[in-house]
N, C-alpha and C positions, 0 to 999 in steps of 0.2 A: 673891158679892155680888149681891143681887137689886135691880133698878132698875125703877122706874116712870117712864116718860118722858111728861111732860105738855107737849103741843105737837108738831105734825107739820109745821111750816114748815121753812124752810131750815136753821136751826140745829138744831132737834130732829131733822130727818131725818139730818143728818150725824153728830150725836152718838150717836143710837141705833144707826145702822148701824156706826159705828166701835167702839162699846162692845161690840156683838154680835160683831164680828170679833175683838175682844180677849178673847173667851170670857166676858164678863159675861152674866148672865142678864137679859134684858129681860122682865120679868114682864108688862108691860102698856103699851099706847100709849093715851094719853088726849088727845082732840082734839075741838074743836067741829065739825070738818069730817069727815063720815063717809068720803068717798072718800079723803082724804089719810090718815086714820087707818087705814083698811083696807089701803091700799097699803104704808104703813110697817110695819104689823103683819105683813103677808105677807113683807116684806123681812127682818125680824128674827125671824120665827117666833114672834110674840107675839099674844095676844088684844088687842082694842081696845074702847074705849067712847067715847061722846060725852057720857056722863052722869057728872058729878063724884061723884054719890052712889054710883057703882059702882066707885070706885077700890079696888084691892086693898089690904088693911090690913097686910100683913106684909112689905112691901119694906124693904130696908136704906136705900135712897136714893130720894127723890122729886125728880126733876130737872125744873125748870120752864123750858121754852124757848118762851116765848110773847111777844107784843108787849108793850112796856113799859106801855102804857096799860091793858092788860087784866090785868097781873100782880097788883095788889092785890086785885082782885075774885076772881080765880081762887084765890089763896091763901086767902081767906076762905071760899070754897066747898068747899075740900078738908076732908072730915070727919076725915081721918087725922091724928093728932097724934104718932104714934110714928115712928121712923126719922129720917133726916137729910133736911131739906128745903133745897134750894138752887136759886137762880135763875141764869140765864146772862146777865143784862143788864149792860151796861157802865156805865150811868149811874144805876142805882138802888141804894139801900142794902140791906144784908143785914137791917137792922132792920125791914123789911117783915114779917118772920116773928116779930119779938119779941112775946111775950105770947100767941102762937098755938101755937108748938111749942117744945120745949126745945133741940133740936139743929138748927142751921141755918147757912147760909153762902152763898157766891157761888162759882160755877164758870164763869168768863168766858173763853171762847176768843177771842183777838184775831185775827179773820180775817173775810174776806167770804165768805159761803156762798151757793151756788146749787145747787139740786137737779140741774141739768143737767150740772154739772161735778164730777168726782171730785177729791178733795183728799188730800194727804198730811199727816196730823196731826202727824207726828213733830217738825216744826220750828215748829209753831204755839204761840206763848206762851199759857199758860193761867194766869190770875190767880185766886188763891184768897183767900178770907176765911172766917172761921168764928166761931161763937159761943163755942167753947171749944177747948182743945188736942186733945181726943180727936176731935172732928169734923174739925178741920183735918188731923189725921193721916190720917183715912179719905179725905178729899177729895184729899189729896196722893197717896195710894196709887192712887186712881182715875185721877188725872191722869197719873201716871207710866206707866200702861199705854197712854196715847195719845201723849204728847209728852215730849221731853227738855228742854223749856223751861217750867219751872214757877216762878211768882213769887208770893210772899205779899205782898200790897199792902193799903194802907188805902183807905178810900172816896175820899178826896181824890185819891190817886194814880190810882185807877182811873177816876174821872170825867175827870181831865185827859188820861189816855191815850185815853179814848173820844173826847173832843173833838178831840185831835190826829189820831185815826184818821179822823174825819169829813172833816177837811181833806185828809189824805193819800190816802184811798181814795174816799170817796163824792163829794167835790167834784171830785177828779181824773177820776173816771169820767164825771161830768156834763160836764166839759170835753172828754172824748173824744167824747161825744155831739154837742157843739157842733161839734167839728172834723169829725165825720162828716157833719153837715148841710151845712157849708160846702163840703165836697168833692162831695157829691151835687149841689149846685147847678151844678157845672161837669162833671158826669159822670165823676168820679174816685173810685176805691175807697178806703175807709178803710185797707185793707191796706198802702197806700203809707207810712203813718205807723208801722207796727208796728216796723220796725228802729229808728226814732228813739225810740219809746217804750221799747223794750227797753234801748237804750243809756242812756237817761235814768235808768232804774231801776238798771241795773248801776253807773252812775257814783256814785250816792248810797250804794252799799254800800262804796265806796272813799274818797269825798270827802265833806266836809260839804256839805249842800245849797247853802249860800251860795257855796262854792267851785266847785260844779258848774254854777252858773247861767250861761247863755249867752243869746244873742238880742239883738234890737234895744234892749230896755230896759236890759239889762246893759251894753251898750256905748254907751248914750246916742245911738243913731242916730235923730236927730230927724226926718230926712226919711222914713225907713221908717215910723216910728211915725205920723207925720202922714198918710202914704198909707194905712196900715191903718185909721186912724180914719175917713178919708174913705170907704173901702170899706164901712164898717159904718154909714154914715149912715141906711140904710134899716132898721137894726136897733138902735134907740136903747139897748135894755138891754144888748146885746152890746157896743156901742160904749162904754157906761159901764163895763162889766166890764173891757174891754180897758184903758181909761184907769186904772181903780183898780189893776189888777194891775201895770200899767207903773209907777205911782207907788210901789207897795209895793216892787217890785224895785229901783227907783232909790234909794229911801230906804235899803234894805239895803246897796246898793253904797257909799253915802256913809259 
């Protein structure tokens, strides 16, 4: 199965490298950034281009791993209409391809990707959608070489999962950054929180998140909550965030 990978960012980097490791033929890397395209091409032993007009015409799959706001325009720029065209976005419809190509779908890996960190694809959920049964079968075959968790979902389910993932992953990481900033203010390392973070994640694999909730808000410790709010008076946005999160937790406890 020959694959053209369009995009050389975090998602494209990991997908192309893992597909190459699974013995798929990466025919070409297409990216607007020359340096990124060259490096990924070297990694997977494939030629690269920054020109959509130079996309190879005989691939089995054209895999779009580009920013959501660029995807519609890039789809329109691709002159190739043969093969299967699929994007990797969590919040965009497969129908972006409708009327442009015959066979299309979605190949969405539910994970946070960074080029600096290697990742095991085996347990990453891959969500699939397709324009027809034949295309779905091919995408399923592709996914099965990467992961043991493959789900066929509709657009509404995938959108909701993507929204949930933003809360569970992106917002959580932003809270880690806030915690890091608070610790730096008193010359303490973020590493002190790592055992706590690991235990928090491990607990929600055994308990429902509501059951695993602890802390001053969960036990309605008004003295500690008031003290924390006073400590955040010089940071009104963080103080407001603390207050909102406390209210949400307490509402859940009720």
